[in-house]
Backbone as JSON Lines, residues from 0, in Angstrom:
{"i":0,"aa":"G","n":[-1.69,-20.89,-3.35],"ca":[-0.68,-20.29,-2.44],"c":[-0.67,-18.83,-2.56]}
{"i":1,"aa":"T","n":[0.43,-18.17,-1.94],"ca":[0.59,-16.77,-2.09],"c":[0.93,-16.33,-3.48]}
{"i":2,"aa":"P","n":[0.23,-15.26,-3.95],"ca":[0.44,-14.8,-5.32],"c":[1.69,-14.0,-5.55]}
{"i":3,"aa":"R","n":[2.82,-14.79,-5.56],"ca":[4.18,-14.1,-5.53],"c":[4.35,-13.23,-6.74]}
{"i":4,"aa":"P","n":[3.97,-13.62,-7.91],"ca":[4.06,-12.72,-9.15],"c":[3.38,-11.4,-8.97]}
{"i":5,"aa":"W","n":[2.14,-11.43,-8.38],"ca":[1.5,-10.15,-8.17],"c":[2.16,-9.23,-7.07]}
{"i":6,"aa":"L","n":[2.69,-9.94,-6.08],"ca":[3.43,-9.23,-5.14],"c":[4.64,-8.43,-5.65]}
{"i":7,"aa":"L","n":[5.35,-9.28,-6.52],"ca":[6.51,-8.67,-7.21],"c":[6.1,-7.53,-8.1]}
{"i":8,"aa":"L","n":[5.0,-7.68,-8.8],"ca":[4.44,-6.55,-9.69],"c":[4.05,-5.38,-8.86]}
{"i":9,"aa":"A","n":[3.35,-5.57,-7.7],"ca":[2.99,-4.52,-6.77],"c":[4.21,-3.76,-6.28]}
{"i":10,"aa":"G","n":[5.26,-4.53,-5.97],"ca":[6.42,-3.79,-5.47],"c":[7.13,-2.99,-6.65]}
{"i":11,"aa":"L","n":[7.2,-3.49,-7.76],"ca":[7.72,-2.79,-8.88],"c":[6.88,-1.62,-9.23]}
{"i":12,"aa":"S","n":[5.53,-1.6,-9.22],"ca":[4.73,-0.5,-9.43],"c":[4.88,0.53,-8.37]}
{"i":13,"aa":"A","n":[4.96,0.12,-7.13],"ca":[5.15,1.08,-6.12],"c":[6.48,1.84,-6.16]}
{"i":14,"aa":"S","n":[7.51,1.11,-6.59],"ca":[8.83,1.68,-6.79],"c":[8.8,2.7,-7.89]}
{"i":15,"aa":"L","n":[8.1,2.43,-8.92],"ca":[7.97,3.4,-10.14],"c":[7.28,4.61,-9.65]}
{"i":16,"aa":"A","n":[6.25,4.4,-8.84],"ca":[5.5,5.62,-8.29],"c":[6.49,6.43,-7.43]}
{"i":17,"aa":"A","n":[7.26,5.78,-6.66],"ca":[8.27,6.5,-5.88],"c":[9.24,7.26,-6.72]}
{"i":18,"aa":"W","n":[9.64,6.66,-7.84],"ca":[10.48,7.38,-8.74],"c":[9.87,8.59,-9.41]}
{"i":19,"aa":"T","n":[8.56,8.54,-9.54],"ca":[7.8,9.58,-10.3],"c":[7.75,10.89,-9.48]}
{"i":20,"aa":"K","n":[7.33,10.74,-8.15],"ca":[7.1,11.92,-7.38],"c":[7.42,11.5,-5.93]}
{"i":21,"aa":"N","n":[7.71,12.63,-5.13],"ca":[7.93,12.31,-3.69],"c":[6.78,11.69,-2.99]}
{"i":22,"aa":"E","n":[5.64,12.03,-3.36],"ca":[4.43,11.41,-2.72],"c":[4.46,9.91,-2.95]}
{"i":23,"aa":"G","n":[4.98,9.47,-4.1],"ca":[5.03,8.06,-4.44],"c":[5.84,7.25,-3.41]}
{"i":24,"aa":"V","n":[6.94,7.96,-2.88],"ca":[7.76,7.3,-1.82],"c":[6.95,7.07,-0.58]}
{"i":25,"aa":"L","n":[6.04,8.02,-0.23],"ca":[5.25,7.86,0.89],"c":[4.11,6.75,0.68]}
{"i":26,"aa":"H","n":[3.63,6.7,-0.49],"ca":[2.6,5.65,-0.83],"c":[3.22,4.29,-0.77]}
{"i":27,"aa":"A","n":[4.47,4.25,-1.29],"ca":[5.12,2.83,-1.3],"c":[5.37,2.36,0.12]}
{"i":28,"aa":"G","n":[5.85,3.3,0.94],"ca":[6.06,2.91,2.31],"c":[4.82,2.63,3.03]}
{"i":29,"aa":"C","n":[3.78,3.28,2.79],"ca":[2.5,3.05,3.43],"c":[2.0,1.62,3.0]}
{"i":30,"aa":"L","n":[2.07,1.29,1.79],"ca":[1.65,0.01,1.26],"c":[2.41,-1.05,1.88]}
{"i":31,"aa":"A","n":[3.75,-0.87,1.91],"ca":[4.63,-2.05,2.57],"c":[4.22,-2.13,4.04]}
{"i":32,"aa":"A","n":[4.01,-1.02,4.73],"ca":[3.52,-1.13,6.14],"c":[2.27,-1.86,6.33]}
{"i":33,"aa":"A","n":[1.26,-1.64,5.4],"ca":[-0.02,-2.22,5.47],"c":[0.13,-3.68,5.14]}
{"i":34,"aa":"I","n":[0.93,-4.06,4.29],"ca":[1.17,-5.55,4.06],"c":[1.83,-6.17,5.2]}
{"i":35,"aa":"A","n":[2.72,-5.5,5.83],"ca":[3.37,-6.01,6.99],"c":[2.35,-6.26,8.19]}
{"i":36,"aa":"V","n":[1.38,-5.33,8.33],"ca":[0.49,-5.36,9.39],"c":[-0.52,-6.55,9.15]}
{"i":37,"aa":"W","n":[-1.16,-6.56,7.94],"ca":[-2.28,-7.5,7.73],"c":[-1.75,-8.74,7.07]}
{"i":38,"aa":"G","n":[-0.65,-8.78,6.45],"ca":[-0.19,-10.02,5.76],"c":[-1.09,-10.27,4.52]}
{"i":39,"aa":"I","n":[-0.84,-11.44,3.93],"ca":[-1.53,-11.86,2.8],"c":[-2.34,-13.17,3.17]}
{"i":40,"aa":"P","n":[-3.69,-13.21,2.97],"ca":[-4.36,-14.45,3.31],"c":[-4.01,-15.7,2.4]}
{"i":41,"aa":"D","n":[-3.94,-16.69,3.01],"ca":[-3.61,-18.07,2.43],"c":[-4.88,-18.83,2.51]}
{"i":42,"aa":"P","n":[-5.76,-18.88,1.34],"ca":[-6.99,-19.59,1.48],"c":[-7.05,-21.06,1.68]}
{"i":43,"aa":"R","n":[-5.87,-21.64,1.24],"ca":[-5.7,-23.15,1.42],"c":[-5.54,-23.54,2.89]}
{"i":44,"aa":"R","n":[-4.83,-22.63,3.64],"ca":[-4.74,-22.97,5.07],"c":[-5.65,-22.18,6.03]}
{"i":45,"aa":"G","n":[-6.33,-21.2,5.51],"ca":[-7.25,-20.33,6.35],"c":[-6.45,-19.49,7.32]}
{"i":46,"aa":"T","n":[-5.25,-19.17,6.87],"ca":[-4.42,-18.36,7.82],"c":[-3.8,-17.14,7.06]}
{"i":47,"aa":"T","n":[-3.11,-16.29,7.74],"ca":[-2.5,-15.13,7.17],"c":[-1.02,-15.12,7.42]}
{"i":48,"aa":"R","n":[-0.25,-14.84,6.45],"ca":[1.23,-14.85,6.63],"c":[1.78,-13.5,6.31]}
{"i":49,"aa":"A","n":[2.76,-13.01,7.03],"ca":[3.41,-11.73,6.78],"c":[4.55,-11.97,5.84]}
{"i":50,"aa":"G","n":[4.99,-13.17,5.49],"ca":[6.15,-13.39,4.72],"c":[6.07,-12.73,3.24]}
{"i":51,"aa":"P","n":[4.93,-12.61,2.71],"ca":[4.84,-11.94,1.39],"c":[5.39,-10.52,1.32]}
{"i":52,"aa":"L","n":[5.63,-9.88,2.44],"ca":[6.15,-8.5,2.41],"c":[7.51,-8.64,1.71]}
{"i":53,"aa":"G","n":[8.24,-9.75,1.92],"ca":[9.6,-9.88,1.3],"c":[9.5,-9.95,-0.25]}
{"i":54,"aa":"W","n":[8.42,-10.48,-0.75],"ca":[8.23,-10.56,-2.26],"c":[7.92,-9.16,-2.74]}
{"i":55,"aa":"F","n":[7.13,-8.36,-1.97],"ca":[6.84,-6.91,-2.37],"c":[8.17,-6.23,-2.29]}
{"i":56,"aa":"V","n":[8.91,-6.37,-1.37],"ca":[10.21,-5.6,-1.28],"c":[11.11,-6.0,-2.46]}
{"i":57,"aa":"A","n":[11.1,-7.28,-2.75],"ca":[11.99,-7.78,-3.87],"c":[11.61,-7.13,-5.19]}
{"i":58,"aa":"G","n":[10.22,-6.99,-5.38],"ca":[9.84,-6.41,-6.6],"c":[10.2,-4.92,-6.71]}
{"i":59,"aa":"A","n":[10.33,-4.22,-5.58],"ca":[10.62,-2.79,-5.5],"c":[12.09,-2.54,-5.42]}
{"i":60,"aa":"L","n":[12.88,-3.5,-5.21],"ca":[14.32,-3.36,-4.98],"c":[15.09,-2.79,-6.15]}
{"i":61,"aa":"P","n":[14.96,-3.32,-7.34],"ca":[15.73,-2.71,-8.5],"c":[15.55,-1.25,-8.7]}
{"i":62,"aa":"V","n":[14.31,-0.78,-8.81],"ca":[14.1,0.67,-8.97],"c":[14.38,1.33,-7.66]}
{"i":63,"aa":"G","n":[14.11,0.78,-6.59],"ca":[14.33,1.41,-5.29],"c":[15.73,1.72,-4.98]}
{"i":64,"aa":"L","n":[16.73,0.76,-5.38],"ca":[18.09,1.02,-5.2],"c":[18.56,2.13,-6.13]}
{"i":65,"aa":"L","n":[18.02,2.21,-7.34],"ca":[18.36,3.19,-8.33],"c":[17.92,4.61,-7.71]}
{"i":66,"aa":"L","n":[16.7,4.63,-7.18],"ca":[16.21,5.89,-6.67],"c":[16.96,6.37,-5.47]}
{"i":67,"aa":"L","n":[17.36,5.35,-4.53],"ca":[18.17,5.77,-3.42],"c":[19.48,6.38,-3.84]}
{"i":68,"aa":"Y","n":[20.19,5.77,-4.88],"ca":[21.43,6.38,-5.36],"c":[21.16,7.75,-5.83]}
{"i":69,"aa":"F","n":[20.09,7.98,-6.7],"ca":[19.78,9.34,-7.24],"c":[19.59,10.21,-6.11]}
{"i":70,"aa":"K","n":[18.78,9.9,-5.1],"ca":[18.53,10.81,-3.98],"c":[19.74,11.17,-3.21]}
{"i":71,"aa":"L","n":[20.67,10.26,-3.02],"ca":[21.86,10.58,-2.26],"c":[22.95,11.27,-2.99]}
{"i":72,"aa":"R","n":[22.96,11.07,-4.37],"ca":[23.99,11.52,-5.16],"c":[23.68,12.84,-5.79]}
{"i":73,"aa":"Y","n":[22.52,12.98,-6.4],"ca":[22.03,14.09,-7.27],"c":[20.95,14.97,-6.84]}
{"i":74,"aa":"A","n":[20.02,14.35,-6.11],"ca":[18.8,15.12,-5.83],"c":[19.1,16.28,-4.83]}
{"i":75,"aa":"P","n":[18.5,17.46,-4.97],"ca":[18.7,18.53,-3.98],"c":[17.98,18.2,-2.69]}
{"i":76,"aa":"T","n":[18.33,18.88,-1.71],"ca":[17.79,18.64,-0.37],"c":[16.26,19.14,-0.33]}
{"i":77,"aa":"N","n":[15.45,18.28,0.28],"ca":[14.01,18.7,0.37],"c":[13.84,19.89,1.12]}
{"i":78,"aa":"F","n":[12.87,20.68,0.7],"ca":[12.65,21.96,1.42],"c":[12.09,21.84,2.85]}
{"i":79,"aa":"L","n":[11.52,20.64,3.09],"ca":[11.02,20.51,4.42],"c":[12.04,20.27,5.52]}
{"i":80,"aa":"V","n":[13.27,19.8,5.08],"ca":[14.36,19.54,6.01],"c":[15.58,20.42,5.77]}
{"i":81,"aa":"A","n":[15.55,21.18,4.6],"ca":[16.75,21.95,4.34],"c":[16.91,23.04,5.38]}
{"i":82,"aa":"G","n":[18.04,23.05,6.08],"ca":[18.23,24.13,7.1],"c":[17.41,24.1,8.31]}
{"i":83,"aa":"T","n":[16.66,23.02,8.48],"ca":[15.76,22.88,9.75],"c":[16.44,22.06,10.7]}
{"i":84,"aa":"P","n":[16.85,22.53,11.92],"ca":[17.45,21.63,12.96],"c":[16.44,20.69,13.41]}
{"i":85,"aa":"A","n":[16.97,19.52,13.97],"ca":[16.09,18.48,14.32],"c":[15.15,18.89,15.44]}
{"i":86,"aa":"G","n":[15.72,19.78,16.35],"ca":[14.87,20.24,17.47],"c":[13.72,21.08,17.05]}
{"i":87,"aa":"E","n":[13.9,21.93,15.98],"ca":[12.83,22.63,15.44],"c":[11.86,21.81,14.77]}
{"i":88,"aa":"A","n":[12.24,20.92,14.01],"ca":[11.33,20.03,13.38],"c":[10.46,19.3,14.36]}
{"i":89,"aa":"W","n":[11.01,18.89,15.38],"ca":[10.33,18.08,16.48],"c":[9.3,19.07,17.05]}
{"i":90,"aa":"S","n":[9.68,20.31,17.36],"ca":[8.72,21.2,17.96],"c":[7.61,21.48,17.12]}
{"i":91,"aa":"R","n":[7.82,21.43,15.78],"ca":[6.66,21.73,14.81],"c":[5.71,20.53,14.87]}
{"i":92,"aa":"L","n":[6.27,19.29,14.92],"ca":[5.39,18.09,14.96],"c":[4.63,18.02,16.17]}
{"i":93,"aa":"T","n":[5.12,18.53,17.29],"ca":[4.46,18.33,18.57],"c":[3.68,19.63,18.96]}
{"i":94,"aa":"D","n":[3.6,20.61,18.18],"ca":[2.94,21.8,18.58],"c":[1.49,21.66,18.34]}
{"i":95,"aa":"P","n":[0.69,21.67,19.46],"ca":[-0.8,21.42,19.26],"c":[-1.58,22.54,18.51]}
{"i":96,"aa":"L","n":[-0.93,23.71,18.57],"ca":[-1.72,24.85,17.8],"c":[-1.43,24.64,16.26]}
{"i":97,"aa":"R","n":[-0.26,24.12,15.98],"ca":[-0.04,23.76,14.49],"c":[-1.0,22.75,14.07]}
{"i":98,"aa":"A","n":[-1.13,21.62,14.93],"ca":[-2.08,20.52,14.63],"c":[-3.46,21.07,14.43]}
{"i":99,"aa":"V","n":[-4.01,21.92,15.28],"ca":[-5.34,22.44,15.12],"c":[-5.41,23.24,13.83]}
{"i":100,"aa":"T","n":[-4.32,24.03,13.55],"ca":[-4.42,24.77,12.28],"c":[-4.46,23.88,11.04]}
{"i":101,"aa":"V","n":[-3.69,22.72,11.04],"ca":[-3.75,21.82,9.89],"c":[-5.02,21.14,9.77]}
{"i":102,"aa":"L","n":[-5.59,20.76,10.87],"ca":[-6.94,20.04,10.87],"c":[-8.06,21.09,10.31]}
{"i":103,"aa":"G","n":[-8.01,22.21,10.84],"ca":[-8.93,23.2,10.49],"c":[-8.88,23.61,9.01]}
{"i":104,"aa":"A","n":[-7.57,23.82,8.42],"ca":[-7.4,24.1,7.06],"c":[-7.81,22.9,6.19]}
{"i":105,"aa":"L","n":[-7.49,21.67,6.59],"ca":[-7.93,20.53,5.75],"c":[-9.35,20.37,5.69]}
{"i":106,"aa":"A","n":[-10.1,20.71,6.82],"ca":[-11.6,20.58,6.8],"c":[-12.14,21.49,5.89]}
{"i":107,"aa":"R","n":[-11.63,22.64,5.55],"ca":[-12.09,23.56,4.56],"c":[-11.82,23.26,3.12]}
{"i":108,"aa":"V","n":[-10.95,22.31,2.91],"ca":[-10.57,21.96,1.49],"c":[-11.72,21.71,0.67]}
{"i":109,"aa":"P","n":[-12.69,20.8,1.07],"ca":[-13.73,20.44,0.21],"c":[-14.69,21.73,-0.12]}
{"i":110,"aa":"L","n":[-14.61,22.69,0.64],"ca":[-15.46,23.8,0.39],"c":[-14.76,24.82,-0.56]}
{"i":111,"aa":"E","n":[-13.44,24.61,-0.73],"ca":[-12.7,25.61,-1.53],"c":[-12.25,25.11,-2.9]}
{"i":112,"aa":"V","n":[-12.34,23.74,-3.1],"ca":[-11.97,23.15,-4.29],"c":[-12.94,22.16,-4.82]}
{"i":113,"aa":"R","n":[-12.88,21.79,-6.0],"ca":[-13.9,21.02,-6.63],"c":[-13.55,19.51,-6.51]}
{"i":114,"aa":"V","n":[-13.89,19.04,-5.24],"ca":[-13.59,17.57,-5.05],"c":[-14.97,16.83,-4.75]}
{"i":115,"aa":"W","n":[-16.06,17.56,-4.99],"ca":[-17.28,16.85,-4.67],"c":[-17.58,15.59,-5.4]}
{"i":116,"aa":"G","n":[-17.19,15.69,-6.68],"ca":[-17.29,14.39,-7.51],"c":[-16.62,13.22,-6.94]}
{"i":117,"aa":"P","n":[-15.32,13.36,-6.73],"ca":[-14.63,12.21,-6.12],"c":[-15.15,11.76,-4.74]}
{"i":118,"aa":"L","n":[-15.58,12.77,-3.95],"ca":[-16.06,12.44,-2.66],"c":[-17.43,11.74,-2.67]}
{"i":119,"aa":"A","n":[-18.26,12.07,-3.74],"ca":[-19.5,11.44,-3.96],"c":[-19.34,9.92,-4.2]}
{"i":120,"aa":"V","n":[-18.18,9.61,-4.86],"ca":[-17.99,8.24,-5.16],"c":[-17.18,7.6,-4.05]}
{"i":121,"aa":"G","n":[-16.33,8.35,-3.38],"ca":[-15.42,7.85,-2.43],"c":[-16.19,7.44,-1.2]}
{"i":122,"aa":"L","n":[-17.21,8.28,-0.83],"ca":[-17.99,8.08,0.4],"c":[-18.64,6.69,0.46]}
{"i":123,"aa":"P","n":[-19.46,6.37,-0.62],"ca":[-20.1,5.06,-0.64],"c":[-19.01,3.94,-0.64]}
{"i":124,"aa":"A","n":[-17.89,4.19,-1.34],"ca":[-16.8,3.21,-1.43],"c":[-16.27,2.98,0.1]}
{"i":125,"aa":"A","n":[-16.12,4.0,0.85],"ca":[-15.63,4.05,2.18],"c":[-16.6,3.1,2.97]}
{"i":126,"aa":"L","n":[-17.88,3.27,2.83],"ca":[-18.84,2.45,3.6],"c":[-18.77,0.98,3.17]}
{"i":127,"aa":"V","n":[-18.4,0.69,2.0],"ca":[-18.24,-0.7,1.6],"c":[-16.93,-1.29,2.23]}
{"i":128,"aa":"V","n":[-15.96,-0.45,2.29],"ca":[-14.72,-0.89,2.85],"c":[-14.8,-1.13,4.36]}
{"i":129,"aa":"L","n":[-15.61,-0.26,5.05],"ca":[-15.92,-0.51,6.46],"c":[-16.6,-1.83,6.7]}
{"i":130,"aa":"R","n":[-17.4,-2.28,5.78],"ca":[-18.01,-3.54,5.93],"c":[-16.87,-4.64,5.72]}
{"i":131,"aa":"G","n":[-15.93,-4.31,4.93],"ca":[-14.8,-5.35,4.62],"c":[-14.06,-5.47,5.94]}
{"i":132,"aa":"L","n":[-14.12,-4.68,6.93],"ca":[-13.34,-4.83,8.16],"c":[-13.94,-5.9,9.06]}
{"i":133,"aa":"G","n":[-15.11,-6.45,8.61],"ca":[-15.81,-7.56,9.35],"c":[-15.26,-8.88,8.66]}
{"i":134,"aa":"P","n":[-16.31,-9.69,8.28],"ca":[-15.97,-11.03,7.77],"c":[-15.8,-10.83,6.22]}
{"i":135,"aa":"F","n":[-14.9,-9.91,5.79],"ca":[-14.69,-9.73,4.44],"c":[-13.16,-9.86,4.14]}
{"i":136,"aa":"A","n":[-12.78,-9.76,2.85],"ca":[-11.44,-10.02,2.49],"c":[-10.46,-9.11,3.17]}
{"i":137,"aa":"R","n":[-9.31,-9.64,3.61],"ca":[-8.33,-8.85,4.27],"c":[-7.58,-7.97,3.32]}
{"i":138,"aa":"S","n":[-7.62,-8.17,2.04],"ca":[-7.06,-7.4,1.07],"c":[-7.57,-5.91,1.17]}
{"i":139,"aa":"S","n":[-8.79,-5.85,1.37],"ca":[-9.43,-4.51,1.46],"c":[-8.88,-3.75,2.7]}
{"i":140,"aa":"R","n":[-8.47,-4.4,3.72],"ca":[-7.96,-3.8,4.82],"c":[-6.56,-3.16,4.53]}
{"i":141,"aa":"I","n":[-5.83,-3.85,3.67],"ca":[-4.54,-3.4,3.24],"c":[-4.66,-2.04,2.53]}
{"i":142,"aa":"G","n":[-5.58,-1.92,1.62],"ca":[-5.77,-0.68,0.84],"c":[-6.33,0.39,1.83]}
{"i":143,"aa":"L","n":[-7.17,0.17,2.66],"ca":[-7.64,1.18,3.59],"c":[-6.56,1.61,4.56]}
{"i":144,"aa":"T","n":[-5.76,0.7,5.04],"ca":[-4.7,1.03,6.04],"c":[-3.65,1.9,5.21]}
{"i":145,"aa":"A","n":[-3.3,1.49,4.01],"ca":[-2.31,2.3,3.24],"c":[-2.75,3.65,3.04]}
{"i":146,"aa":"A","n":[-4.03,3.86,2.74],"ca":[-4.58,5.24,2.53],"c":[-4.62,6.02,3.75]}
{"i":147,"aa":"G","n":[-4.99,5.37,4.87],"ca":[-5.01,6.09,6.2],"c":[-3.6,6.5,6.51]}
{"i":148,"aa":"L","n":[-2.63,5.72,6.29],"ca":[-1.24,6.13,6.62],"c":[-0.72,7.19,5.78]}
{"i":149,"aa":"A","n":[-1.14,7.26,4.49],"ca":[-0.77,8.23,3.58],"c":[-1.46,9.61,4.03]}
{"i":150,"aa":"L","n":[-2.66,9.62,4.56],"ca":[-3.25,10.79,5.15],"c":[-2.39,11.29,6.26]}
{"i":151,"aa":"L","n":[-2.0,10.39,7.14],"ca":[-1.25,10.81,8.3],"c":[0.12,11.41,7.82]}
{"i":152,"aa":"G","n":[0.67,10.86,6.73],"ca":[1.87,11.37,6.19],"c":[1.74,12.73,5.69]}
{"i":153,"aa":"F","n":[0.64,12.94,5.0],"ca":[0.39,14.37,4.49],"c":[0.2,15.38,5.64]}
{"i":154,"aa":"A","n":[-0.46,14.96,6.65],"ca":[-0.61,15.83,7.79],"c":[0.77,16.13,8.42]}
{"i":155,"aa":"G","n":[1.7,15.15,8.48],"ca":[2.99,15.37,8.99],"c":[3.78,16.32,8.12]}
{"i":156,"aa":"V","n":[3.57,16.28,6.79],"ca":[4.2,17.24,5.92],"c":[3.8,18.7,6.21]}
{"i":157,"aa":"Y","n":[2.51,18.87,6.52],"ca":[1.99,20.19,6.75],"c":[2.47,20.73,8.06]}
{"i":158,"aa":"L","n":[2.63,19.81,9.01],"ca":[3.14,20.12,10.4],"c":[4.59,20.63,10.24]}
{"i":159,"aa":"L","n":[5.3,20.07,9.32],"ca":[6.7,20.38,9.18],"c":[7.08,21.54,8.28]}
{"i":160,"aa":"T","n":[6.01,21.98,7.52],"ca":[6.29,22.95,6.55],"c":[6.83,24.29,7.04]}
{"i":161,"aa":"P","n":[7.94,24.81,6.46],"ca":[8.34,26.21,6.87],"c":[7.59,27.25,6.37]}
{"i":162,"aa":"F","n":[6.56,26.99,5.53],"ca":[5.68,28.05,4.93],"c":[4.46,28.3,5.76]}
{"i":163,"aa":"D","n":[3.65,29.26,5.36],"ca":[2.39,29.45,6.06],"c":[1.44,28.31,5.87]}
{"i":164,"aa":"I","n":[1.0,27.66,6.85],"ca":[0.27,26.38,6.85],"c":[-0.93,26.51,6.01]}
{"i":165,"aa":"R","n":[-1.71,27.55,6.23],"ca":[-3.0,27.69,5.48],"c":[-2.73,27.86,3.93]}
{"i":166,"aa":"E","n":[-1.74,28.62,3.57],"ca":[-1.47,28.82,2.26],"c":[-1.0,27.65,1.51]}
{"i":167,"aa":"H","n":[-0.06,26.88,2.27],"ca":[0.53,25.57,1.83],"c":[-0.6,24.59,1.5]}
{"i":168,"aa":"I","n":[-1.56,24.4,2.51],"ca":[-2.68,23.52,2.3],"c":[-3.61,23.97,1.2]}
{"i":169,"aa":"R","n":[-3.77,25.29,1.11],"ca":[-4.73,25.83,0.0],"c":[-4.23,25.46,-1.36]}
{"i":170,"aa":"F","n":[-2.93,25.46,-1.61],"ca":[-2.46,25.26,-2.96],"c":[-1.93,23.83,-3.27]}
{"i":171,"aa":"S","n":[-2.07,23.0,-2.27],"ca":[-1.59,21.64,-2.5],"c":[-2.55,20.5,-1.99]}
{"i":172,"aa":"A","n":[-3.43,20.82,-1.05],"ca":[-4.2,19.71,-0.44],"c":[-5.11,18.99,-1.39]}
{"i":173,"aa":"D","n":[-5.75,19.74,-2.42],"ca":[-6.55,18.99,-3.29],"c":[-5.85,18.04,-4.14]}
{"i":174,"aa":"R","n":[-4.62,18.37,-4.53],"ca":[-3.82,17.46,-5.35],"c":[-3.42,16.19,-4.5]}
{"i":175,"aa":"L","n":[-3.09,16.43,-3.26],"ca":[-2.69,15.32,-2.35],"c":[-3.86,14.45,-2.04]}
{"i":176,"aa":"L","n":[-4.99,15.06,-1.63],"ca":[-6.1,14.33,-1.25],"c":[-6.74,13.36,-2.33]}
{"i":177,"aa":"I","n":[-6.6,13.93,-3.55],"ca":[-7.19,13.12,-4.61],"c":[-6.34,11.9,-4.98]}
{"i":178,"aa":"Q","n":[-5.08,11.84,-4.46],"ca":[-4.36,10.61,-4.66],"c":[-4.75,9.52,-3.73]}
{"i":179,"aa":"V","n":[-5.43,9.82,-2.65],"ca":[-5.93,8.76,-1.7],"c":[-7.2,8.17,-2.22]}
{"i":180,"aa":"W","n":[-7.87,8.9,-3.04],"ca":[-9.26,8.37,-3.52],"c":[-9.11,7.09,-4.34]}
{"i":181,"aa":"P","n":[-8.23,7.02,-5.38],"ca":[-8.23,5.69,-6.14],"c":[-7.89,4.38,-5.25]}
{"i":182,"aa":"P","n":[-6.92,4.51,-4.37],"ca":[-6.74,3.25,-3.56],"c":[-7.96,2.92,-2.63]}
{"i":183,"aa":"L","n":[-8.63,4.01,-2.14],"ca":[-9.77,3.73,-1.33],"c":[-10.9,3.12,-2.22]}
{"i":184,"aa":"L","n":[-11.12,3.59,-3.4],"ca":[-12.07,2.97,-4.29],"c":[-11.7,1.53,-4.62]}
{"i":185,"aa":"F","n":[-10.43,1.31,-4.87],"ca":[-9.94,-0.03,-5.19],"c":[-10.2,-0.98,-4.12]}
{"i":186,"aa":"A","n":[-9.93,-0.5,-2.84],"ca":[-10.15,-1.32,-1.69],"c":[-11.59,-1.73,-1.54]}
{"i":187,"aa":"A","n":[-12.55,-0.78,-1.97],"ca":[-13.85,-1.1,-1.89],"c":[-14.29,-2.28,-2.82]}
{"i":188,"aa":"F","n":[-13.69,-2.31,-3.99],"ca":[-14.02,-3.38,-4.89],"c":[-13.4,-4.7,-4.41]}
{"i":189,"aa":"L","n":[-12.41,-4.65,-3.58],"ca":[-11.81,-5.83,-2.96],"c":[-12.57,-6.35,-1.77]}
{"i":190,"aa":"A","n":[-13.44,-5.57,-1.24],"ca":[-14.18,-5.84,-0.06],"c":[-15.32,-6.91,-0.41]}
{"i":191,"aa":"R","n":[-14.93,-8.08,-0.64],"ca":[-15.93,-9.14,-1.02],"c":[-15.9,-10.2,0.1]}
{"i":192,"aa":"P","n":[-16.9,-11.01,0.21],"ca":[-16.87,-12.08,1.26],"c":[-15.68,-12.98,1.13]}
{"i":193,"aa":"A","n":[-15.01,-13.27,2.22],"ca":[-13.84,-14.18,2.19],"c":[-14.34,-15.51,1.93]}
{"i":194,"aa":"E","n":[-13.35,-16.36,1.33],"ca":[-13.7,-17.82,0.94],"c":[-13.78,-18.5,2.31]}
{"i":195,"aa":"P","n":[-14.68,-19.35,2.46],"ca":[-14.83,-20.14,3.74],"c":[-13.59,-21.08,3.85]}
{"i":196,"aa":"D","n":[-13.24,-21.48,4.99],"ca":[-12.17,-22.4,5.2],"c":[-12.52,-23.73,4.64]}
{"i":197,"aa":"P","n":[-11.65,-24.49,3.98],"ca":[-11.95,-25.77,3.29],"c":[-12.28,-26.74,4.49]}
{"i":198,"aa":"A","n":[-13.23,-27.6,4.13],"ca":[-13.65,-28.67,5.15],"c":[-12.47,-29.57,5.29]}
{"i":199,"aa":"P","n":[-12.19,-30.1,6.49],"ca":[-11.08,-31.11,6.55],"c":[-11.5,-32.4,5.94]}
{"i":200,"aa":"G","n":[-10.48,-32.95,5.2],"ca":[-10.69,-34.17,4.52],"c":[-10.57,-35.35,5.46]}
{"i":201,"aa":"P","n":[-10.76,-36.55,4.9],"ca":[-10.66,-37.82,5.79],"c":[-9.24,-37.98,6.17]}
{"i":202,"aa":"M","n":[-8.99,-38.53,7.3],"ca":[-7.61,-38.95,7.76],"c":[-7.07,-40.02,6.88]}
{"i":203,"aa":"P","n":[-5.84,-39.85,6.51],"ca":[-5.21,-40.85,5.64],"c":[-5.06,-42.18,6.43]}
């Protein structure tokens, strides 16, 4: 059946990552969204169910509630939203020139920082994961989807930044991008052939 203890542990781990850094909040949300989209395969029935998202959330709830209380009661306002009107934030997100600037600056990151080692491993891993989008385990899709959503979240942060975009990316992009590499590599190892559906037994 569905691996409920592992889902509880995954939720707990994600909530601890959220407690550690703000990026962990993003990663936890991306993982929850990926589980909601793809569900968890049930090999005994040959189907996929989205219900396991509840077990993931249950595992994250104890630390998540504590983190929510801390954020609302003690944590200072995030610099991305402090003093920024909603209209101005929306204009930043929808400004095509800012989007082009973000994409151009991110494209130069591999040339300016030492990320060739992880990329050398991550690129073959990505190819394996892409194979997993076919007749391979759906669990690899969860990891790939979560990593992709995290990348979109990072891009959104840079679109919202009140600082110079190029300088902000220059001093932070390598640290953020390297966080996406481990789940991508992990998803590659999960990209294995799915178990065939069990043959129907004799009618009772």
